[in-house]
All heavy atoms as a GROMACS GRO file, in nm:
protein
  564
    1MET      N    1   0.382  -2.050  -0.102
    1MET     CA    2   0.310  -1.970  -0.014
    1MET      C    3   0.344  -2.005   0.131
    1MET      O    4   0.338  -1.917   0.216
    1MET     CB    5   0.157  -1.981  -0.030
    1MET     CG    6   0.108  -1.938  -0.168
    1MET     SD    7   0.143  -1.764  -0.214
    1MET     CE    8   0.290  -1.783  -0.301
    2LEU      N    9   0.384  -2.123   0.154
    2LEU     CA   10   0.417  -2.169   0.286
    2LEU      C   11   0.531  -2.084   0.342
    2LEU      O   12   0.529  -2.047   0.458
    2LEU     CB   13   0.450  -2.320   0.286
    2LEU     CG   14   0.484  -2.379   0.427
    2LEU    CD1   15   0.366  -2.359   0.518
    2LEU    CD2   16   0.517  -2.525   0.408
    3CYS      N   17   0.628  -2.055   0.257
    3CYS     CA   18   0.744  -1.973   0.302
    3CYS      C   19   0.696  -1.836   0.345
    3CYS      O   20   0.742  -1.781   0.448
    3CYS     CB   21   0.850  -1.961   0.192
    3CYS     SG   22   0.929  -2.117   0.156
    4ASP      N   23   0.605  -1.773   0.269
    4ASP     CA   24   0.554  -1.644   0.299
    4ASP      C   25   0.481  -1.646   0.437
    4ASP      O   26   0.499  -1.556   0.517
    4ASP     CB   27   0.463  -1.591   0.190
    4ASP     CG   28   0.535  -1.571   0.060
    4ASP    OD1   29   0.646  -1.511   0.061
    4ASP    OD2   30   0.483  -1.616  -0.044
    5ILE      N   31   0.395  -1.743   0.454
    5ILE     CA   32   0.321  -1.757   0.576
    5ILE      C   33   0.414  -1.779   0.698
    5ILE      O   34   0.398  -1.720   0.806
    5ILE     CB   35   0.216  -1.869   0.566
    5ILE    CG1   36   0.120  -1.845   0.450
    5ILE    CG2   37   0.142  -1.884   0.698
    5ILE    CD1   38   0.043  -1.713   0.455
    6LEU      N   39   0.509  -1.865   0.678
    6LEU     CA   40   0.607  -1.893   0.791
    6LEU      C   41   0.686  -1.771   0.824
    6LEU      O   42   0.713  -1.740   0.944
    6LEU     CB   43   0.701  -2.004   0.752
    6LEU     CG   44   0.638  -2.142   0.747
    6LEU    CD1   45   0.739  -2.245   0.694
    6LEU    CD2   46   0.586  -2.187   0.882
    7THR      N   47   0.721  -1.684   0.723
    7THR     CA   48   0.791  -1.559   0.751
    7THR      C   49   0.704  -1.466   0.830
    7THR      O   50   0.748  -1.397   0.926
    7THR     CB   51   0.835  -1.494   0.615
    7THR    OG1   52   0.924  -1.584   0.551
    7THR    CG2   53   0.907  -1.361   0.643
    8MET      N   54   0.572  -1.459   0.794
    8MET     CA   55   0.483  -1.372   0.870
    8MET      C   56   0.472  -1.419   1.016
    8MET      O   57   0.468  -1.338   1.106
    8MET     CB   58   0.341  -1.376   0.803
    8MET     CG   59   0.337  -1.309   0.673
    8MET     SD   60   0.168  -1.322   0.608
    8MET     CE   61   0.201  -1.311   0.430
    9MET      N   62   0.462  -1.552   1.036
    9MET     CA   63   0.456  -1.601   1.169
    9MET      C   64   0.583  -1.576   1.248
    9MET      O   65   0.578  -1.545   1.369
    9MET     CB   66   0.429  -1.755   1.161
    9MET     CG   67   0.292  -1.791   1.115
    9MET     SD   68   0.269  -1.966   1.087
    9MET     CE   69   0.294  -2.029   1.255
   10GLU      N   70   0.690  -1.583   1.182
   10GLU     CA   71   0.822  -1.560   1.246
   10GLU      C   72   0.840  -1.420   1.297
   10GLU      O   73   0.901  -1.397   1.397
   10GLU     CB   74   0.934  -1.586   1.143
   10GLU     CG   75   1.058  -1.644   1.192
   10GLU     CD   76   1.154  -1.676   1.081
   10GLU    OE1   77   1.113  -1.692   0.963
   10GLU    OE2   78   1.274  -1.689   1.112
   11HIS      N   79   0.780  -1.324   1.226
   11HIS     CA   80   0.798  -1.181   1.255
   11HIS      C   81   0.674  -1.123   1.326
   11HIS      O   82   0.667  -0.999   1.342
   11HIS     CB   83   0.824  -1.102   1.128
   11HIS     CG   84   0.955  -1.135   1.067
   11HIS    ND1   85   1.074  -1.082   1.108
   11HIS    CD2   86   0.994  -1.222   0.966
   11HIS    CE1   87   1.178  -1.128   1.036
   11HIS    NE2   88   1.127  -1.215   0.954
   12SER      N   89   0.584  -1.212   1.371
   12SER     CA   90   0.466  -1.159   1.446
   12SER      C   91   0.434  -1.251   1.567
   12SER      O   92   0.461  -1.372   1.559
   12SER     CB   93   0.345  -1.162   1.348
   12SER     OG   94   0.231  -1.122   1.416
   13ASP      N   95   0.389  -1.186   1.668
   13ASP     CA   96   0.346  -1.265   1.790
   13ASP      C   97   0.196  -1.304   1.778
   13ASP      O   98   0.146  -1.370   1.870
   13ASP     CB   99   0.365  -1.178   1.915
   13ASP     CG  100   0.509  -1.149   1.940
   13ASP    OD1  101   0.594  -1.232   1.902
   13ASP    OD2  102   0.540  -1.039   2.001
   14LYS      N  103   0.131  -1.266   1.666
   14LYS     CA  104  -0.012  -1.295   1.648
   14LYS      C  105  -0.032  -1.437   1.599
   14LYS      O  106   0.049  -1.493   1.532
   14LYS     CB  107  -0.071  -1.196   1.556
   14LYS     CG  108  -0.062  -1.052   1.598
   14LYS     CD  109  -0.120  -0.959   1.495
   14LYS     CE  110  -0.113  -0.816   1.534
   14LYS     NZ  111  -0.168  -0.730   1.431
   15HIS      N  112  -0.156  -1.486   1.630
   15HIS     CA  113  -0.202  -1.612   1.562
   15HIS      C  114  -0.233  -1.584   1.420
   15HIS      O  115  -0.259  -1.471   1.379
   15HIS     CB  116  -0.319  -1.667   1.638
   15HIS     CG  117  -0.294  -1.704   1.779
   15HIS    ND1  118  -0.218  -1.814   1.811
   15HIS    CD2  119  -0.330  -1.648   1.897
   15HIS    CE1  120  -0.208  -1.821   1.940
   15HIS    NE2  121  -0.275  -1.722   1.999
   16LEU      N  122  -0.234  -1.691   1.333
   16LEU     CA  123  -0.260  -1.664   1.194
   16LEU      C  124  -0.390  -1.588   1.167
   16LEU      O  125  -0.391  -1.501   1.080
   16LEU     CB  126  -0.267  -1.803   1.123
   16LEU     CG  127  -0.137  -1.872   1.092
   16LEU    CD1  128  -0.164  -2.007   1.028
   16LEU    CD2  129  -0.055  -1.787   1.001
   17GLY      N  130  -0.492  -1.619   1.238
   17GLY     CA  131  -0.621  -1.551   1.217
   17GLY      C  132  -0.621  -1.407   1.251
   17GLY      O  133  -0.712  -1.333   1.222
   18GLU      N  134  -0.518  -1.360   1.319
   18GLU     CA  135  -0.505  -1.221   1.363
   18GLU      C  136  -0.410  -1.143   1.270
   18GLU      O  137  -0.394  -1.020   1.288
   18GLU     CB  138  -0.458  -1.213   1.505
   18GLU     CG  139  -0.549  -1.277   1.605
   18GLU     CD  140  -0.489  -1.287   1.743
   18GLU    OE1  141  -0.363  -1.297   1.754
   18GLU    OE2  142  -0.565  -1.284   1.843
   19ILE      N  143  -0.347  -1.211   1.175
   19ILE     CA  144  -0.250  -1.145   1.092
   19ILE      C  145  -0.324  -1.089   0.966
   19ILE      O  146  -0.403  -1.158   0.902
   19ILE     CB  147  -0.138  -1.241   1.048
   19ILE    CG1  148  -0.057  -1.284   1.168
   19ILE    CG2  149  -0.050  -1.177   0.941
   19ILE    CD1  150   0.051  -1.383   1.141
   20SER      N  151  -0.293  -0.966   0.930
   20SER     CA  152  -0.344  -0.902   0.810
   20SER      C  153  -0.225  -0.874   0.720
   20SER      O  154  -0.119  -0.836   0.769
   20SER     CB  155  -0.410  -0.770   0.841
   20SER     OG  156  -0.518  -0.794   0.933
   21TYR      N  157  -0.249  -0.885   0.590
   21TYR     CA  158  -0.141  -0.847   0.491
   21TYR      C  159  -0.204  -0.802   0.364
   21TYR      O  160  -0.321  -0.829   0.334
   21TYR     CB  161  -0.044  -0.964   0.470
   21TYR     CG  162  -0.099  -1.086   0.410
   21TYR    CD1  163  -0.099  -1.100   0.270
   21TYR    CD2  164  -0.151  -1.189   0.481
   21TYR    CE1  165  -0.143  -1.216   0.207
   21TYR    CE2  166  -0.202  -1.304   0.420
   21TYR     CZ  167  -0.197  -1.314   0.285
   21TYR     OH  168  -0.244  -1.428   0.226
   22CYS      N  169  -0.126  -0.730   0.288
   22CYS     CA  170  -0.167  -0.674   0.158
   22CYS      C  171  -0.065  -0.709   0.050
   22CYS      O  172   0.054  -0.695   0.073
   22CYS     CB  173  -0.179  -0.522   0.173
   22CYS     SG  174  -0.238  -0.445   0.022
   23TYR      N  175  -0.114  -0.752  -0.060
   23TYR     CA  176  -0.030  -0.779  -0.180
   23TYR      C  177  -0.056  -0.666  -0.274
   23TYR      O  178  -0.170  -0.633  -0.306
   23TYR     CB  179  -0.071  -0.914  -0.244
   23TYR     CG  180  -0.003  -0.936  -0.376
   23TYR    CD1  181   0.129  -0.976  -0.378
   23TYR    CD2  182  -0.069  -0.918  -0.496
   23TYR    CE1  183   0.197  -0.994  -0.495
   23TYR    CE2  184  -0.003  -0.939  -0.613
   23TYR     CZ  185   0.130  -0.978  -0.616
   23TYR     OH  186   0.192  -0.994  -0.735
   24LEU      N  187   0.051  -0.600  -0.318
   24LEU     CA  188   0.045  -0.489  -0.415
   24LEU      C  189   0.101  -0.537  -0.547
   24LEU      O  190   0.214  -0.588  -0.546
   24LEU     CB  191   0.124  -0.372  -0.366
   24LEU     CG  192   0.058  -0.291  -0.256
   24LEU    CD1  193   0.096  -0.347  -0.120
   24LEU    CD2  194   0.096  -0.147  -0.265
   25GLY      N  195   0.028  -0.524  -0.653
   25GLY     CA  196   0.077  -0.568  -0.783
   25GLY      C  197  -0.031  -0.629  -0.867
   25GLY      O  198  -0.149  -0.600  -0.841
   26ASP      N  199   0.005  -0.712  -0.961
   26ASP     CA  200  -0.085  -0.778  -1.052
   26ASP      C  201  -0.162  -0.882  -0.976
   26ASP      O  202  -0.115  -0.991  -0.960
   26ASP     CB  203  -0.011  -0.833  -1.173
   26ASP     CG  204  -0.104  -0.881  -1.282
   26ASP    OD1  205  -0.223  -0.903  -1.252
   26ASP    OD2  206  -0.058  -0.904  -1.395
   27ALA      N  207  -0.280  -0.851  -0.925
   27ALA     CA  208  -0.356  -0.942  -0.836
   27ALA      C  209  -0.424  -1.052  -0.914
   27ALA      O  210  -0.483  -1.139  -0.857
   27ALA     CB  211  -0.454  -0.862  -0.756
   28ARG      N  212  -0.419  -1.052  -1.049
   28ARG     CA  213  -0.483  -1.158  -1.126
   28ARG      C  214  -0.384  -1.269  -1.162
   28ARG      O  215  -0.420  -1.364  -1.223
   28ARG     CB  216  -0.544  -1.102  -1.250
   28ARG     CG  217  -0.440  -1.046  -1.341
   28ARG     CD  218  -0.487  -0.979  -1.463
   28ARG     NE  219  -0.365  -0.925  -1.523
   28ARG     CZ  220  -0.358  -0.866  -1.636
   28ARG    NH1  221  -0.467  -0.853  -1.710
   28ARG    NH2  222  -0.246  -0.826  -1.683
   29ASN      N  223  -0.258  -1.254  -1.125
   29ASN     CA  224  -0.158  -1.353  -1.161
   29ASN      C  225  -0.146  -1.462  -1.053
   29ASN      O  226  -0.214  -1.455  -0.950
   29ASN     CB  227  -0.020  -1.284  -1.188
   29ASN     CG  228   0.045  -1.235  -1.064
   29ASN    OD1  229   0.010  -1.262  -0.953
   29ASN    ND2  230   0.152  -1.158  -1.079
   30ASN      N  231  -0.059  -1.557  -1.075
   30ASN     CA  232  -0.051  -1.668  -0.981
   30ASN      C  233  -0.010  -1.628  -0.842
   30ASN      O  234  -0.055  -1.682  -0.744
   30ASN     CB  235   0.047  -1.775  -1.036
   30ASN     CG  236   0.188  -1.725  -1.049
   30ASN    OD1  237   0.210  -1.606  -1.071
   30ASN    ND2  238   0.284  -1.816  -1.044
   31MET      N  239   0.076  -1.528  -0.829
   31MET     CA  240   0.121  -1.485  -0.696
   31MET      C  241   0.007  -1.422  -0.620
   31MET      O  242  -0.016  -1.460  -0.501
   31MET     CB  243   0.240  -1.386  -0.711
   31MET     CG  244   0.304  -1.353  -0.583
   31MET     SD  245   0.386  -1.503  -0.527
   31MET     CE  246   0.466  -1.442  -0.384
   32GLY      N  247  -0.062  -1.329  -0.677
   32GLY     CA  248  -0.175  -1.270  -0.611
   32GLY      C  249  -0.285  -1.364  -0.581
   32GLY      O  250  -0.340  -1.364  -0.470
   33ASN      N  251  -0.316  -1.456  -0.673
   33ASN     CA  252  -0.417  -1.557  -0.650
   33ASN      C  253  -0.379  -1.651  -0.533
   33ASN      O  254  -0.457  -1.683  -0.445
   33ASN     CB  255  -0.445  -1.640  -0.774
   33ASN     CG  256  -0.520  -1.560  -0.879
   33ASN    OD1  257  -0.587  -1.461  -0.850
   33ASN    ND2  258  -0.504  -1.602  -1.005
   34SER      N  259  -0.255  -1.698  -0.539
   34SER     CA  260  -0.207  -1.791  -0.436
   34SER      C  261  -0.204  -1.730  -0.297
   34SER      O  262  -0.242  -1.796  -0.200
   34SER     CB  263  -0.068  -1.842  -0.471
   34SER     OG  264  -0.074  -1.916  -0.594
   35LEU      N  265  -0.160  -1.606  -0.285
   35LEU     CA  266  -0.163  -1.538  -0.155
   35LEU      C  267  -0.302  -1.522  -0.102
   35LEU      O  268  -0.331  -1.534   0.016
   35LEU     CB  269  -0.091  -1.405  -0.166
   35LEU     CG  270   0.063  -1.412  -0.162
   35LEU    CD1  271   0.124  -1.277  -0.200
   35LEU    CD2  272   0.114  -1.456  -0.025
   36MET      N  273  -0.396  -1.489  -0.196
   36MET     CA  274  -0.534  -1.475  -0.155
   36MET      C  275  -0.594  -1.606  -0.105
   36MET      O  276  -0.653  -1.615  -0.002
   36MET     CB  277  -0.614  -1.417  -0.268
   36MET     CG  278  -0.760  -1.397  -0.238
   36MET     SD  279  -0.857  -1.314  -0.365
   36MET     CE  280  -0.844  -1.424  -0.505
   37VAL      N  281  -0.581  -1.712  -0.185
   37VAL     CA  282  -0.637  -1.839  -0.151
   37VAL      C  283  -0.576  -1.894  -0.022
   37VAL      O  284  -0.649  -1.940   0.068
   37VAL     CB  285  -0.614  -1.943  -0.266
   37VAL    CG1  286  -0.648  -2.083  -0.222
   37VAL    CG2  287  -0.694  -1.905  -0.389
   38THR      N  288  -0.447  -1.889  -0.010
   38THR     CA  289  -0.378  -1.944   0.109
   38THR      C  290  -0.424  -1.867   0.236
   38THR      O  291  -0.453  -1.926   0.339
   38THR     CB  292  -0.223  -1.938   0.094
   38THR    OG1  293  -0.188  -2.011  -0.022
   38THR    CG2  294  -0.156  -1.998   0.213
   39GLY      N  295  -0.417  -1.732   0.229
   39GLY     CA  296  -0.457  -1.651   0.341
   39GLY      C  297  -0.596  -1.678   0.382
   39GLY      O  298  -0.631  -1.684   0.505
   40CYS      N  299  -0.691  -1.685   0.287
   40CYS     CA  300  -0.831  -1.712   0.320
   40CYS      C  301  -0.849  -1.846   0.382
   40CYS      O  302  -0.925  -1.864   0.480
   40CYS     CB  303  -0.915  -1.698   0.193
   40CYS     SG  304  -0.932  -1.524   0.142
   41LYS      N  305  -0.781  -1.952   0.334
   41LYS     CA  306  -0.791  -2.088   0.389
   41LYS      C  307  -0.741  -2.087   0.534
   41LYS      O  308  -0.788  -2.167   0.617
   41LYS     CB  309  -0.714  -2.184   0.307
   41LYS     CG  310  -0.786  -2.221   0.180
   41LYS     CD  311  -0.712  -2.328   0.103
   41LYS     CE  312  -0.785  -2.362  -0.024
   41LYS     NZ  313  -0.863  -2.480  -0.014
   42LEU      N  314  -0.648  -2.001   0.569
   42LEU     CA  315  -0.586  -1.995   0.702
   42LEU      C  316  -0.660  -1.897   0.789
   42LEU      O  317  -0.618  -1.874   0.904
   42LEU     CB  318  -0.438  -1.964   0.694
   42LEU     CG  319  -0.356  -2.073   0.625
   42LEU    CD1  320  -0.213  -2.025   0.610
   42LEU    CD2  321  -0.364  -2.202   0.699
   43GLY      N  322  -0.765  -1.830   0.738
   43GLY     CA  323  -0.841  -1.734   0.822
   43GLY      C  324  -0.772  -1.601   0.836
   43GLY      O  325  -0.806  -1.531   0.934
   44MET      N  326  -0.680  -1.566   0.748
   44MET     CA  327  -0.607  -1.437   0.765
   44MET      C  328  -0.684  -1.324   0.693
   44MET      O  329  -0.769  -1.350   0.606
   44MET     CB  330  -0.467  -1.453   0.704
   44MET     CG  331  -0.385  -1.563   0.769
   44MET     SD  332  -0.236  -1.602   0.682
   44MET     CE  333  -0.131  -1.477   0.750
   45ASP      N  334  -0.654  -1.202   0.728
   45ASP     CA  335  -0.714  -1.084   0.664
   45ASP      C  336  -0.627  -1.052   0.545
   45ASP      O  337  -0.517  -1.000   0.563
   45ASP     CB  338  -0.722  -0.971   0.766
   45ASP     CG  339  -0.782  -0.846   0.708
   45ASP    OD1  340  -0.849  -0.854   0.600
   45ASP    OD2  341  -0.770  -0.738   0.765
   46VAL      N  342  -0.676  -1.080   0.425
   46VAL     CA  343  -0.603  -1.060   0.301
   46VAL      C  344  -0.652  -0.940   0.224
   46VAL      O  345  -0.776  -0.926   0.202
   46VAL     CB  346  -0.608  -1.182   0.210
   46VAL    CG1  347  -0.527  -1.163   0.085
   46VAL    CG2  348  -0.563  -1.308   0.287
   47ARG      N  349  -0.561  -0.849   0.180
   47ARG     CA  350  -0.601  -0.738   0.102
   47ARG      C  351  -0.516  -0.747  -0.030
   47ARG      O  352  -0.399  -0.774  -0.022
   47ARG     CB  353  -0.569  -0.608   0.173
   47ARG     CG  354  -0.616  -0.594   0.313
   47ARG     CD  355  -0.763  -0.571   0.322
   47ARG     NE  356  -0.810  -0.578   0.463
   47ARG     CZ  357  -0.860  -0.476   0.522
   47ARG    NH1  358  -0.873  -0.361   0.465
   47ARG    NH2  359  -0.908  -0.496   0.644
   48LEU      N  360  -0.577  -0.718  -0.141
   48LEU     CA  361  -0.507  -0.709  -0.266
   48LEU      C  362  -0.526  -0.565  -0.324
   48LEU      O  363  -0.632  -0.514  -0.325
   48LEU     CB  364  -0.565  -0.809  -0.372
   48LEU     CG  365  -0.564  -0.956  -0.325
   48LEU    CD1  366  -0.629  -1.038  -0.437
   48LEU    CD2  367  -0.424  -1.005  -0.305
   49CYS      N  368  -0.411  -0.508  -0.363
   49CYS     CA  369  -0.416  -0.371  -0.409
   49CYS      C  370  -0.365  -0.366  -0.555
   49CYS      O  371  -0.250  -0.398  -0.578
   49CYS     CB  372  -0.333  -0.285  -0.318
   49CYS     SG  373  -0.335  -0.109  -0.365
   50ALA      N  374  -0.455  -0.331  -0.644
   50ALA     CA  375  -0.413  -0.331  -0.788
   50ALA      C  376  -0.517  -0.243  -0.863
   50ALA      O  377  -0.631  -0.227  -0.819
   50ALA     CB  378  -0.417  -0.474  -0.844
   51PRO      N  379  -0.474  -0.194  -0.982
   51PRO     CA  380  -0.575  -0.128  -1.069
   51PRO      C  381  -0.686  -0.227  -1.099
   51PRO      O  382  -0.664  -0.344  -1.110
   51PRO     CB  383  -0.498  -0.088  -1.187
   51PRO     CG  384  -0.350  -0.093  -1.149
   51PRO     CD  385  -0.340  -0.195  -1.041
   52LYS      N  386  -0.806  -0.176  -1.124
   52LYS     CA  387  -0.922  -0.263  -1.150
   52LYS      C  388  -0.894  -0.363  -1.262
   52LYS      O  389  -0.937  -0.476  -1.257
   52LYS     CB  390  -1.046  -0.182  -1.181
   52LYS     CG  391  -1.171  -0.268  -1.191
   52LYS     CD  392  -1.295  -0.184  -1.177
   52LYS     CE  393  -1.419  -0.269  -1.187
   52LYS     NZ  394  -1.461  -0.332  -1.067
   53ALA      N  395  -0.821  -0.325  -1.365
   53ALA     CA  396  -0.786  -0.412  -1.474
   53ALA      C  397  -0.705  -0.533  -1.436
   53ALA      O  398  -0.693  -0.630  -1.505
   53ALA     CB  399  -0.718  -0.336  -1.586
   54LEU      N  400  -0.639  -0.524  -1.319
   54LEU     CA  401  -0.554  -0.630  -1.267
   54LEU      C  402  -0.607  -0.701  -1.148
   54LEU      O  403  -0.538  -0.774  -1.075
   54LEU     CB  404  -0.414  -0.571  -1.235
   54LEU     CG  405  -0.338  -0.503  -1.352
   54LEU    CD1  406  -0.207  -0.445  -1.301
   54LEU    CD2  407  -0.322  -0.595  -1.467
   55TRP      N  408  -0.735  -0.687  -1.123
   55TRP     CA  409  -0.799  -0.756  -1.012
   55TRP      C  410  -0.818  -0.904  -1.045
   55TRP      O  411  -0.825  -0.948  -1.162
   55TRP     CB  412  -0.939  -0.698  -0.986
   55TRP     CG  413  -0.940  -0.570  -0.913
   55TRP    CD1  414  -0.830  -0.493  -0.879
   55TRP    CD2  415  -1.053  -0.499  -0.869
   55TRP    NE1  416  -0.871  -0.379  -0.815
   55TRP    CE2  417  -1.007  -0.376  -0.810
   55TRP    CE3  418  -1.186  -0.517  -0.878
   55TRP    CZ2  419  -1.092  -0.286  -0.756
   55TRP    CZ3  420  -1.275  -0.426  -0.821
   55TRP    CH2  421  -1.227  -0.312  -0.758
   56PRO      N  422  -0.820  -0.989  -0.940
   56PRO     CA  423  -0.837  -1.132  -0.964
   56PRO      C  424  -0.978  -1.165  -1.018
   56PRO      O  425  -1.070  -1.085  -1.009
   56PRO     CB  426  -0.820  -1.198  -0.826
   56PRO     CG  427  -0.844  -1.086  -0.729
   56PRO     CD  428  -0.809  -0.959  -0.796
   57ASP      N  429  -0.995  -1.281  -1.071
   57ASP     CA  430  -1.123  -1.325  -1.126
   57ASP      C  431  -1.231  -1.327  -1.019
   57ASP      O  432  -1.208  -1.371  -0.905
   57ASP     CB  433  -1.104  -1.468  -1.181
   57ASP     CG  434  -1.230  -1.517  -1.252
   57ASP    OD1  435  -1.268  -1.459  -1.351
   57ASP    OD2  436  -1.286  -1.616  -1.199
   58ASP      N  437  -1.347  -1.274  -1.053
   58ASP     CA  438  -1.462  -1.263  -0.956
   58ASP      C  439  -1.496  -1.397  -0.893
   58ASP      O  440  -1.529  -1.404  -0.775
   58ASP     CB  441  -1.583  -1.204  -1.025
   58ASP     CG  442  -1.567  -1.051  -1.044
   58ASP    OD1  443  -1.486  -0.990  -0.970
   58ASP    OD2  444  -1.639  -0.993  -1.128
   59ASP      N  445  -1.494  -1.504  -0.974
   59ASP     CA  446  -1.530  -1.636  -0.922
   59ASP      C  447  -1.433  -1.679  -0.817
   59ASP      O  448  -1.472  -1.741  -0.715
   59ASP     CB  449  -1.535  -1.739  -1.034
   59ASP     CG  450  -1.654  -1.721  -1.128
   59ASP    OD1  451  -1.752  -1.658  -1.085
   59ASP    OD2  452  -1.647  -1.760  -1.242
   60LEU      N  453  -1.304  -1.655  -0.833
   60LEU     CA  454  -1.204  -1.689  -0.731
   60LEU      C  455  -1.224  -1.611  -0.605
   60LEU      O  456  -1.219  -1.662  -0.494
   60LEU     CB  457  -1.064  -1.670  -0.787
   60LEU     CG  458  -0.954  -1.708  -0.689
   60LEU    CD1  459  -0.958  -1.856  -0.655
   60LEU    CD2  460  -0.818  -1.681  -0.755
   61VAL      N  461  -1.252  -1.483  -0.614
   61VAL     CA  462  -1.278  -1.397  -0.498
   61VAL      C  463  -1.400  -1.449  -0.421
   61VAL      O  464  -1.399  -1.464  -0.302
   61VAL     CB  465  -1.301  -1.250  -0.542
   61VAL    CG1  466  -1.341  -1.167  -0.424
   61VAL    CG2  467  -1.173  -1.191  -0.601
   62LYS      N  468  -1.507  -1.488  -0.493
   62LYS     CA  469  -1.630  -1.538  -0.427
   62LYS      C  470  -1.600  -1.670  -0.359
   62LYS      O  471  -1.644  -1.694  -0.244
   62LYS     CB  472  -1.738  -1.560  -0.531
   62LYS     CG  473  -1.803  -1.436  -0.580
   62LYS     CD  474  -1.903  -1.464  -0.690
   62LYS     CE  475  -1.950  -1.332  -0.757
   62LYS     NZ  476  -2.036  -1.356  -0.868
   63THR      N  477  -1.516  -1.756  -0.416
   63THR     CA  478  -1.482  -1.882  -0.359
   63THR      C  479  -1.401  -1.856  -0.227
   63THR      O  480  -1.422  -1.924  -0.125
   63THR     CB  481  -1.399  -1.970  -0.456
   63THR    OG1  482  -1.474  -1.993  -0.570
   63THR    CG2  483  -1.354  -2.098  -0.390
   64CYS      N  484  -1.305  -1.763  -0.236
   64CYS     CA  485  -1.227  -1.730  -0.116
   64CYS      C  486  -1.309  -1.672  -0.003
   64CYS      O  487  -1.288  -1.706   0.113
   64CYS     CB  488  -1.113  -1.639  -0.150
   64CYS     SG  489  -0.984  -1.714  -0.250
   65ARG      N  490  -1.410  -1.596  -0.038
   65ARG     CA  491  -1.492  -1.534   0.065
   65ARG      C  492  -1.583  -1.634   0.131
   65ARG      O  493  -1.624  -1.623   0.247
   65ARG     CB  494  -1.579  -1.423   0.008
   65ARG     CG  495  -1.498  -1.298  -0.026
   65ARG     CD  496  -1.588  -1.186  -0.067
   65ARG     NE  497  -1.507  -1.062  -0.080
   65ARG     CZ  498  -1.533  -0.964  -0.164
   65ARG    NH1  499  -1.643  -0.969  -0.240
   65ARG    NH2  500  -1.455  -0.861  -0.167
   66LYS      N  501  -1.608  -1.746   0.064
   66LYS     CA  502  -1.687  -1.856   0.120
   66LYS      C  503  -1.607  -1.946   0.208
   66LYS      O  504  -1.662  -2.030   0.278
   66LYS     CB  505  -1.754  -1.934   0.007
   66LYS     CG  506  -1.864  -1.863  -0.062
   66LYS     CD  507  -1.918  -1.952  -0.174
   66LYS     CE  508  -2.016  -1.874  -0.262
   66LYS     NZ  509  -2.060  -1.955  -0.377
   67SER      N  510  -1.474  -1.936   0.202
   67SER     CA  511  -1.390  -2.024   0.282
   67SER      C  512  -1.422  -2.010   0.431
   67SER      O  513  -1.424  -1.899   0.479
   67SER     CB  514  -1.241  -1.993   0.261
   67SER     OG  515  -1.199  -2.029   0.138
   68PRO      N  516  -1.448  -2.119   0.499
   68PRO     CA  517  -1.474  -2.104   0.641
   68PRO      C  518  -1.350  -2.058   0.714
   68PRO      O  519  -1.239  -2.104   0.687
   68PRO     CB  520  -1.515  -2.247   0.684
   68PRO     CG  521  -1.461  -2.336   0.582
   68PRO     CD  522  -1.445  -2.255   0.457
   69PRO      N  523  -1.362  -1.956   0.804
   69PRO     CA  524  -1.246  -1.907   0.871
   69PRO      C  525  -1.191  -2.015   0.963
   69PRO      O  526  -1.265  -2.096   1.023
   69PRO     CB  527  -1.297  -1.790   0.952
   69PRO     CG  528  -1.441  -1.808   0.960
   69PRO     CD  529  -1.483  -1.892   0.840
   70ARG      N  530  -1.058  -2.016   0.973
   70ARG     CA  531  -0.991  -2.112   1.060
   70ARG      C  532  -1.009  -2.058   1.204
   70ARG      O  533  -0.986  -1.944   1.232
   70ARG     CB  534  -0.841  -2.113   1.022
   70ARG     CG  535  -0.763  -2.211   1.098
   70ARG     CD  536  -0.623  -2.217   1.034
   70ARG     NE  537  -0.539  -2.313   1.102
   70ARG     CZ  538  -0.453  -2.282   1.193
   70ARG    NH1  539  -0.433  -2.158   1.227
   70ARG    NH2  540  -0.384  -2.376   1.251
   71PRO      N  541  -1.051  -2.147   1.300
   71PRO     CA  542  -1.073  -2.099   1.435
   71PRO      C  543  -0.941  -2.062   1.503
   71PRO      O  544  -0.834  -2.122   1.478
   71PRO     CB  545  -1.135  -2.222   1.502
   71PRO     CG  546  -1.097  -2.340   1.418
   71PRO     CD  547  -1.078  -2.289   1.276
   72ALA      N  548  -0.953  -1.955   1.583
   72ALA     CA  549  -0.834  -1.911   1.656
   72ALA      C  550  -0.807  -2.008   1.770
   72ALA      O  551  -0.897  -2.063   1.824
   72ALA     CB  552  -0.859  -1.773   1.714
   73PRO      N  553  -0.678  -2.032   1.801
   73PRO     CA  554  -0.642  -2.120   1.912
   73PRO      C  555  -0.702  -2.064   2.043
   73PRO      O  556  -0.706  -1.941   2.069
   73PRO     CB  557  -0.492  -2.123   1.914
   73PRO     CG  558  -0.448  -2.026   1.810
   73PRO     CD  559  -0.562  -1.971   1.741
   74ALA      N  560  -0.734  -2.151   2.132
   74ALA     CA  561  -0.792  -2.113   2.263
   74ALA      C  562  -0.684  -2.071   2.360
   74ALA      O  563  -0.572  -2.096   2.351
   74ALA     CB  564  -0.870  -2.228   2.321
   0.00000   0.00000   0.00000
């Protein structure tokens, strides 16, 4: 996930907390879960787009929503 985040930072002038991204695909697999967890821990706006049958586990989503947002640099 670090490579994905570094690529986003490389192509954006925004701070991490101002970057939004969307993952399209099987959101219940390791890639969808990892992008969601990493983005939430870094205070990013994360969107997952998938049919309801491919949504991530509800417990993981609740855990990610409880992650304290990373403060934006001053």
